[in-house]
LUMZANU-763003 format. One record per residue (C-alpha): x, y, z; residue number from 1. Coordinates in steps of 0.001 Angstrom, whole numbers, m for minus. Layout:
BEGIN
         u         v         w   num
         X         Y         Z   NUM
...
This chain:
BEGIN
         u         v         w   num
      m124        81       m69     1
      1353      3499      m892     2
     m1213      5447       938     3
      m974      9463      1033     4
     m3058     11451      3134     5
     m3389     15259      3657     6
     m2085     15965      6762     7
     m3596     19231      8529     8
     m1118     19603     11097     9
      1854     19967      8449    10
      m772     21196      5525    11
       874     18794      3266    12
       150     15416      1775    13
      2292     12962      3299    14
      2732      9339      2808    15
      1144      7555      5602    16
      2341      4162      7510    17
      1180      3123     10762    18
      3544      3221     13887    19
      2806      m460     14480    20
      3451     m2390     11435    21
       m98     m4139     10442    22
     m1947     m1853     13037    23
     m3617      1689     12983    24
     m5059      3602     15877    25
     m7861      5776     14818    26
     m9836      8077     16770    27
    m12857     10234     15620    28
    m15080     12453     17556    29
    m18321     11072     17870    30
    m21861     12845     18558    31
    m23075     14499     21555    32
    m26009     12611     22336    33
    m28746     14985     23025    34
    m30639     14680     19849    35
    m31104     12619     16529    36
    m27797     13201     14438    37
    m28272     15208     11261    38
    m27213     14634      7842    39
    m24232     17116      8290    40
    m23065     14821     11207    41
    m23383     11719      8910    42
    m20493     12982      6535    43
    m17597     12463      9007    44
    m19183      8971     10287    45
    m19569      7877      6454    46
    m16311      9109      5423    47
    m14201      7727      8183    48
    m16170      4287      7920    49
    m14983      4005      4610    50
    m11396      5257      4929    51
    m11288      2608      7611    52
    m12932      m203      5628    53
    m10239       581      3116    54
     m7262        45      5441    55
     m9092     m2954      6521    56
     m9387     m4457      2755    57
     m5629     m4286      2768    58
     m5063     m6639      5769    59
     m4586     m3930      8322    60
     m6130     m4311     11727    61
     m7839      m903     12580    62
     m8475        19     16253    63
    m11223      2635     15588    64
    m12603      4451     18442    65
    m15384      7059     18266    66
    m16590      8608     21440    67
    m20026      9593     22914    68
    m20198     12762     24563    69
    m22728     12167     26985    70
    m22117     15261     29509    71
    m21974     18839     28626    72
    m23849     22011     28510    73
    m26080     20882     25612    74
    m26836     17747     27411    75
    m27778     19615     30716    76
    m29913     22012     28971    77
    m32022     19488     26907    78
    m32415     17153     29826    79
    m33761     20300     31642    80
    m35939     21148     28934    81
    m37704     17794     28980    82
    m37371     17354     32722    83
    m35495     13987     32364    84
    m32066     12865     33800    85
    m29173     13605     31753    86
    m28257      9738     31792    87
    m31721      9005     30364    88
    m31317     11503     27628    89
    m28132      9778     26714    90
    m29258      6435     26606    91
    m32253      7320     24396    92
    m30175      9095     21967    93
    m27157      6527     22151    94
    m29557      4130     20883    95
    m30888      6162     18320    96
    m27429      6894     17035    97
    m26762      3003     16724    98
    m30007      2519     14883    99
    m29238      5501     12438   100
    m25656      4572     11894   101
    m26630       795     11287   102
    m29247      2130      8689   103
    m26652      4060      6661   104
    m24288       864      6742   105
    m21568      2271      9278   106
    m19513      m274     10960   107
    m19533      m350     14718   108
    m16568      1333     16200   109
    m14005      m962     17909   110
    m15285       718     20962   111
    m17248      3790     21866   112
    m16276      5242     25212   113
    m18742      7435     26958   114
    m17220     10488     28985   115
    m19382      9729     31883   116
    m17621      6385     31973   117
    m14314      7692     31535   118
    m14098     10137     34604   119
    m11212      8408     36402   120
     m9102      8904     33329   121
    m10106     12519     32868   122
     m9148     13345     36387   123
     m5626     11609     36149   124
     m4955     13563     33026   125
     m5842     16819     34580   126
     m3767     15965     37649   127
      m614     15426     35377   128
     m1539     18898     33760   129
     m1394     20439     37206   130
      1574     18752     38155   131
      3336     19689     35143   132
      2609     23484     35483   133
        16     23881     32378   134
     m3274     23990     34593   135
     m4535     25908     37267   136
     m7423     25808     39846   137
     m9989     28425     40428   138
    m12292     27779     43306   139
    m13803     24130     42176   140
    m12732     24877     38397   141
     m9826     23829     36540   142
     m8225     25636     33626   143
     m5793     24895     31019   144
     m3341     27643     30823   145
     m2521     28205     27033   146
       515     30621     27517   147
      2268     27341     29012   148
      2042     25512     25565   149
      4104     27757     23042   150
      2891     25320     20096   151
      m720     26353     20620   152
     m2415     27299     17218   153
       m12     24725     15120   154
     m3219     22827     14026   155
     m5436     26166     13045   156
     m2274     27923     11920   157
     m2833     30809     14309   158
      m158     32285     16548   159
      m917     32954     20261   160
      m667     36777     19353   161
     m3374     36545     16723   162
     m5537     34481     18799   163
     m4944     36775     21540   164
     m6149     39627     19614   165
     m9166     37922     18246   166
    m10440     36234     21542   167
    m13784     37585     22682   168
    m13593     39840     25561   169
    m15679     37799     28002   170
    m15072     38837     31508   171
    m14392     35815     33590   172
    m12210     36791     36572   173
    m11465     32966     37232   174
     m9153     32635     34077   175
     m5746     34036     33853   176
     m5888     34663     30096   177
     m9151     34783     27887   178
     m7783     31793     25795   179
     m7745     29435     28845   180
    m10269     26911     28842   181
    m11904     24468     31370   182
    m10691     21194     32108   183
    m13032     20540     35077   184
    m16199     22468     36161   185
    m17563     23111     39423   186
    m20964     21508     39989   187
    m23965     24036     39901   188
    m27084     23456     41369   189
    m28925     20663     40087   190
    m26221     19480     37570   191
    m24688     15845     37483   192
    m21613     15857     39345   193
    m18591     13391     40075   194
    m16095     13789     43020   195
    m12684     15204     42335   196
     m9731     16508     44038   197
    m11259     19958     43353   198
    m14692     19187     44618   199
    m17688     17881     42797   200
    m18351     18798     39240   201
    m17955     17676     35765   202
    m15151     17476     33046   203
    m14868     20109     30262   204
    m15667     19066     26608   205
    m12173     19058     25281   206
    m10282     17065     28035   207
    m13131     14316     27407   208
    m11798     13335     23937   209
     m7907     13660     25013   210
     m8404     11250     27971   211
    m10339      8661     26035   212
     m8047      8668     23145   213
     m5117      8442     25647   214
     m7003      5585     27503   215
     m7868      3206     24803   216
     m5040      4163     21880   217
     m2036      5339     24230   218
       196      8464     24105   219
       248      8931     20306   220
     m2097      7719     17571   221
     m1874      7478     14193   222
     m5017      9194     12803   223
     m7457     11698     14420   224
    m10623     12556     12373   225
    m13365     15040     12491   226
    m15312     17790     11066   227
    m13564     21086      9821   228
    m15764     22487     12184   229
    m13810     21129     15142   230
    m10267     22273     14136   231
    m10679     25089     16386   232
    m11036     25222     19271   233
    m11549     21553     20076   234
     m8829     19779     18096   235
     m6597     22646     19071   236
     m7285     22137     22856   237
     m6974     18363     22442   238
     m3486     18844     21059   239
     m2296     21159     23692   240
     m3616     19261     26804   241
     m2419     15899     25263   242
       778     17044     24652   243
      1366     18893     27475   244
       392     15970     29747   245
      2520     13441     27950   246
      5344     15277     26324   247
      4712     13450     23133   248
      2889     13707     19878   249
      m802     13312     20072   250
     m1606     12286     16647   251
       602     11798     13644   252
     m2117     12739     10992   253
     m4967     15195     11348   254
     m7899     14497      8794   255
    m10889     16841      8458   256
    m13732     16517      6305   257
    m15327     19525      4476   258
    m18670     21103      5447   259
    m22086     19843      4458   260
    m23731     23136      3054   261
    m27582     23863      2557   262
    m28208     26951       212   263
    m24640     27482       613   264
    m24564     27841      4458   265
    m22811     25186      6871   266
    m25791     22801      7792   267
    m25908     22951     11872   268
    m28616     22496     14637   269
    m27288     26072     15732   270
    m28732     27528     12565   271
    m31801     25304     12387   272
    m31152     24691      8839   273
    m30604     20790      9199   274
    m32509     17362      8481   275
    m31848     14484     10728   276
    m30700     11351      9060   277
    m34086      9516      9850   278
    m35930     12267      7786   279
    m33660     11651      4942   280
    m33778      7819      4954   281
    m37620      8213      4798   282
    m37169      9606      1178   283
    m33846      8212      m138   284
    m32080      4808       489   285
    m29126      4540      2852   286
    m26849      3777      m327   287
    m27797      6890     m2205   288
    m26772      8904      1131   289
    m23310      7076       932   290
    m22805      7757     m2659   291
    m23764     11510     m2384   292
    m21220     11804       526   293
    m18565      9988     m1241   294
    m18864     11575     m4761   295
    m17008     14403     m3580   296
    m13277     14662     m2245   297
    m13833     14646      1665   298
    m11941     17578      2194   299
    m14381     19737       m72   300
    m17602     21295       932   301
    m20580     19741      m500   302
    m24264     21317      m939   303
    m27184     19472         6   304
    m30472     19852     m1745   305
    m33279     17507     m3154   306
    m31439     17767     m6354   307
    m28173     16771     m5296   308
    m29949     13734     m3438   309
    m31879     12946     m6315   310
    m28874     12728     m8765   311
    m27347     10378     m6203   312
    m30263      8408     m6210   313
    m30204      8343     m9999   314
    m26611      7186    m10120   315
    m27231      4543     m7526   316
    m29919      3210     m9527   317
    m27396      3129    m12553   318
    m24895      1236    m10468   319
    m27756     m1238     m9108   320
    m29043     m1928    m12649   321
    m25645     m2909    m13881   322
    m24773     m5096    m10977   323
    m28245     m6770    m11468   324
    m27159     m7551    m14935   325
    m23874     m8805    m13908   326
    m25237    m10815    m11023   327
    m28211    m12467    m13366   328
    m25739    m13528    m15826   329
    m23477    m15192    m13469   330
    m26602    m17199    m11958   331
    m27617    m18313    m15321   332
    m24231    m19054    m16258   333
    m24204    m21906    m19032   334
    m20579    m22611    m18877   335
    m21336    m26197    m18154   336
    m22600    m26517    m21611   337
    m20907    m23826    m23486   338
    m17370    m23119    m23234   339
    m16476    m19772    m21838   340
    m15072    m17223    m24510   341
    m12110    m14709    m24020   342
    m12959    m11158    m23776   343
     m9681     m9317    m24027   344
    m11231     m5754    m23564   345
    m13200     m6825    m20678   346
     m9927     m8395    m18912   347
     m7976     m5115    m19552   348
    m11052     m2958    m17894   349
    m11116     m5189    m14894   350
     m7376     m4718    m14462   351
     m7536     m1014    m15244   352
    m10376      m686    m12724   353
     m8452     m2288     m9930   354
     m5566      m185    m10322   355
     m7528      3094    m10679   356
     m9622      2462     m7676   357
     m6339      1882     m5568   358
     m4610      4860     m7176   359
     m7530      6897     m6147   360
     m8102      5691     m2817   361
     m4312      6053     m1972   362
     m4134      9419     m3256   363
     m5498     11233      m262   364
     m8448      9259      m176   365
    m10000     10226     m3572   366
    m13454      8404     m3495   367
    m14867     10200     m6179   368
    m12494      9173     m8618   369
    m12678      5492     m7077   370
    m16395      5559     m7876   371
    m15537      6583    m11424   372
    m13804      3507    m11902   373
    m16542      1518    m10565   374
    m18943      3093    m12858   375
    m16377      2327    m15856   376
    m16109     m1068    m14730   377
    m19789     m1719    m14776   378
    m20483      m161    m18091   379
    m17605     m2351    m19678   380
    m18889     m5499    m18085   381
    m22601     m4689    m19411   382
    m21209     m3982    m22806   383
    m19324     m7522    m22806   384
    m22512     m9004    m21822   385
    m24527     m7265    m24746   386
    m22162     m8468    m27525   387
    m23323    m10967    m29844   388
    m21469    m14497    m29487   389
    m20017    m16066    m26284   390
    m19499    m14478    m23105   391
    m16304    m14353    m20841   392
    m17990    m15671    m17881   393
    m14617    m16042    m15935   394
    m13681    m12365    m16579   395
    m17421    m11495    m15752   396
    m16773    m13391    m12534   397
    m13554    m11498    m11812   398
    m15259     m8177    m12311   399
    m18068     m9243     m9921   400
    m15757    m10126     m7189   401
    m13986     m6572     m7455   402
    m17203     m5035     m7160   403
    m18059     m7035     m4067   404
    m14570     m5975     m2659   405
    m15361     m2477     m3469   406
    m19115     m2774     m2017   407
    m17542     m4076      1308   408
    m15518      m804      1517   409
    m18050      1886       286   410
    m21480       308       447   411
    m22714      1876     m2717   412
    m23807      m945     m4959   413
    m25575     m3681     m2901   414
    m23211     m6392     m4632   415
    m23583     m8390     m1194   416
    m27609     m8442     m1784   417
    m28748     m8758     m5300   418
    m32074     m7244     m4364   419
    m34765     m8231     m6276   420
    m33156    m10341     m8700   421
    m31307    m13532     m8274   422
    m31746    m13902     m4262   423
    m35395    m14254     m4638   424
    m36328    m17893     m5589   425
    m39947    m17004     m6429   426
    m38543    m14170     m9061   427
    m36198    m16630    m10470   428
    m38893    m19179    m10957   429
    m41164    m16821    m12584   430
    m38410    m15819    m15065   431
    m37755    m19235    m15934   432
    m41564    m19850    m16320   433
    m41702    m16937    m18698   434
    m38701    m18250    m20745   435
    m40465    m21437    m21210   436
    m43626    m19746    m22098   437
    m42062    m17601    m24946   438
    m40284    m20949    m26277   439
    m43870    m22424    m26380   440
    m45131    m19259    m27970   441
    m47364    m18892    m25189   442
    m47397    m14943    m25118   443
    m50180    m14183    m23213   444
    m48374    m16124    m20203   445
    m45265    m14320    m21049   446
    m46577    m10979    m21229   447
    m48492    m11488    m17727   448
    m45260    m12537    m16017   449
    m43796     m9575    m17402   450
    m46501     m7327    m15934   451
    m46403     m9093    m12516   452
    m42693     m8193    m12070   453
    m42947     m4584    m13781   454
    m45436     m4039    m10517   455
    m42829     m5002     m8100   456
    m40096     m2467     m9877   457
    m38452     m5432    m11852   458
    m38035     m4575    m15409   459
    m37252     m7300    m17983   460
    m35303     m6826    m21260   461
    m34957     m9692    m23644   462
    m31605     m9765    m25604   463
    m29929    m12399    m27797   464
    m27953    m13468    m24598   465
    m31056    m14224    m22591   466
    m33364    m12093    m20104   467
    m31914     m9019    m18132   468
    m33250     m7170    m15280   469
    m33516     m3740    m14501   470
    m34813     m2352    m11273   471
């Protein structure tokens, strides 16, 4: 594997190799579980799911950690609004996350740590920061002192002077400097709290991720991912507190996906211009959503609209129909009777598709280019199946195996599920009955079967090579 990824820490595309041969440590920021996640949240979940699957397809073990933020200001405010305990709110929306992520075909993480279950690790990291002179107490609060970490701003490419001048002038007498951020927050009346050396309270948002990443993956991880909106201050603060605590680099590669836009504005709950995944999946299949997310480079912004989702759905139909023809040809393969032909053009197309797919995926995870290779191969295979004369079934099977591998990575074809075609024995029997009726010139019965299948969304095409399906 010759993988290159754009590293936001250096601003350059760099060759990627894991620290430990054969194993990648990968941390991504998960949801704050106070509501259903929206389609903008789905982009990093899908993008990093596919990157993980690609590494795994190359035989690498990926230790993939995605956290749940189950205690923070938003959690407390929402729980108060609905008059439920924060824990109950978290349980409800963690379950909802799994339902929606499963519906999108997102593979479960190796582990999903919850902030509330990592309090011991969080307190230990804060104690270490105080010991090393990077944090200070202020009553029952604890703050990270940004001035003690000279590299602060290295991810977002901002100097301390620029950050100081741009800081909001919020009067907070507990802080030494405006940029200092909370590691531990003293309990307020009615809020959940845990015991600590500084009194009852709860962790700040940034320290949660640092502690969970350290606990499950060690001092230095291979890849840290997240949305572009998290680069500053969340990821910048993660770097500062993690490296100040350990004295070692926190993450070797930082990768961020571009925003999902709606009407050219960032989609977010705070702006109110969002659709939940559940709402979108009521109108469009999950594979269309995945195809939409992967049809642009992960670092580029993409614009969500009914038109763009419809275009993705149409593209999905082309992939599915093309795959259905390939699957049906292999299911009805007559090679036990008729010798297979050789199709040099198709063999070259399969070889080229494999090479182009890997080339694109290894060039900063260019899923758009990789999907183009998939479309090219499906087209070439369907052209081969449509030629007069014999069919090179062995090469068609080779193409199908590659498409199955691709689908295991991207989840945009349905190659593991041939849908309404060959997997349904009843439909296969009807197609066989129709073929027999046509041979016997029983066209009334043939048309009756065609009409019945059309009502189920299955279109039959009669070709010199036999019946083909379209869905």
